N, C-alpha and C positions, 0 to 999 in steps of 0.2 A: 509257870516260872514266875518267881518274884524278883524284881530288880531293885537295886539299891536306890535308884532314882528313876522316876517316870515323869517325863516332861508333859506328855499328853495322856491324861487318864482315860480309861474306858468310858467314864461318864461324860467326858468332853466330846466324844465322837458322836456326831449327830446321826439320826436315823435317815437312811436314804429314802427318797420319795418312792423309789422302786426297790422293794426288798431284795430282788435278785442282784442288785448292785451294792448291797451293804458290805460285801467282802472287800470291795475296792477301798472303801473308807477305813474299814478295820485294818486292812493290810497297810495302807499308807500311814496311818497313825502308828502302827506297830513298827514298821520299818524306820520311820522317823525317830521313834524312841530308841531303836537299836543303834542308829547312827549317832545319836546324841550320847548314848552310853559309851561308845568308843571314843568320841571326841573328848569327853570329860576325863579320859584317862591320860591325856597329854598335858604336859607342863608347857608354859610359854617358852622355856628353853629348848623344847623339842621342835618348835615351828620350822626351823631351817633344816631339820634332819631329812636326809634322803639316802636310801640304801645303796644307790648307784648314781654316778654323775648324770646319767640320762633319765633317771626317775624323777618324778615330781616330788617336791618337798611336802611336808605335812601342811604347811601354810597354803601352798598352791592347791592342794587337794581340797582343803576346807573352802577356799575361795571359789574354786571351780564348782563344787557341789552347790553352794548357795546360788551362784550365777546361772549354772546350767539348769537347775530346777526352775528358776524363774523363766528361762528361755523356753524350755519344753512346755511348761504349763501356759505361759503367756502367749508366745508366738505361735506355737503349733496347736495347742488345744483351745485357745481363746479364753482362758481363765483370767479374770481381773487380777492383775499383778501390779505392785508398785513399780515406778520407773527403775530401770536397771541401776542408776546412780544411787538409789536409796536402799538397795538390797544388802550390801555389806554392813556389818556393825562398825561403830566408831573405832573400836580397837579390834585387832585380828586375833585376840586371845582365843584359845580353845573354848573357854566358857562363854565368851561373848558370841562366838560363832554358833555354839550349840543353842544358846538362848535365842538368837536370831532365827535359826532354823525352825524352832518351835513356833515363834511369832509368825513366820511366813506360812507355816503349815496349817494353823488353825482356820484362817479364812478360806483356804483352799478346801478344807474339809466341809465347811458350810456350803461353799459353792457346789462341790461335787454332790453333796447330799440332795440338793434341789434339782439335779438334772434328770430328765426323763430318759428312758431307754434310747429313744431316737437320737438324742444328743450324743450319747456314748458311741453309737454305731455309725454316726455320720463320718464320711471320709473327708479329711482335710489335708492340707499341705504339710509334709514332714520333710524338711530339707528339700531334696529334688524329686520326691515321689509323693503319692497320696496314700494315707493309711487311715483306718478308723481311729477315732479318739481313744477307744479302749485299748487298741494296740499300742498307741503312743504312751498311754498311761503305764502299761506293763513294761514297755521298753525303758521308761524312766525308772521304775522300781528296780529293774535289773541293772541299770546303769549305776544307781545308788548302791546296790549290793556290791558291785564291782569295786567302787571306791572305798566302801567300808572294809572290804577284804584287804585292799592295799594297806589301809591304815592299821588293821589288826596285825598284819605282818610287821609293820613298822613298830607297833607296840611290843611285839615279841622280841624284835631285834634290839630294842631299847631296854629290854628287861622290865617292861611295865606289865601290869595285870591286863589280861585280855578278858573282857566281859563276855558273858554268854549272849549268843544271838539266837540260836535255835535249840540249844541243848548245853550240856556241861562243857567246860573247857578244862585245861590243865590247872587253871586258877580258880574256877568257880564250879561247884557241884552241889548237890543236895540229896537228901534222903529220897530214894526212889528213882534217881536219875539212872537211865539205862542206855548209855551210848552204844552204838553199833560198831564194835571193833573186831568182831569175829564172824565166821560163817554161821556159828550157832545163833548168835544174836540176830543176824540177818534173816535166818530161817524161821524166826518166831511168827506165829499167827498164820 
């Protein structure tokens, strides 16, 4: 898939010291790019939008994503992170938040690349339990995908374009795209 905008290019993703862990770096960069693609579809006027009174606003989800990534990686995984007070951008615009997300992701990628297998497999505190760092990493990726999904629903409800994450959308497709919307498609291969 080709994207209109790529914040972290494939060339920027460092090589993992242990090739078996390269997929972690590639996935983190890819998922960060997908989040940024979604965030860039919002206008500043959309920041207070919430589809239900009990739902988080767009601005609250952007802020939560930035701060909770810092907490997962810093507090639970032991990744060097900036102080929490320095995580949020000067303005809360979608573009400023997207830019900040990429700025925070690049040093994480470098740190992750340098870690040996034992570091990833070490059990550390995660809230009130212990988990392997690799488990915490994947929990973070899933948490990020959850919030990205919330925001793609908001985009649709606002009538905005929904960018591609893993395949074509109602707004984005390409020659050779083959979405699975039928039993026949699911039965291929």
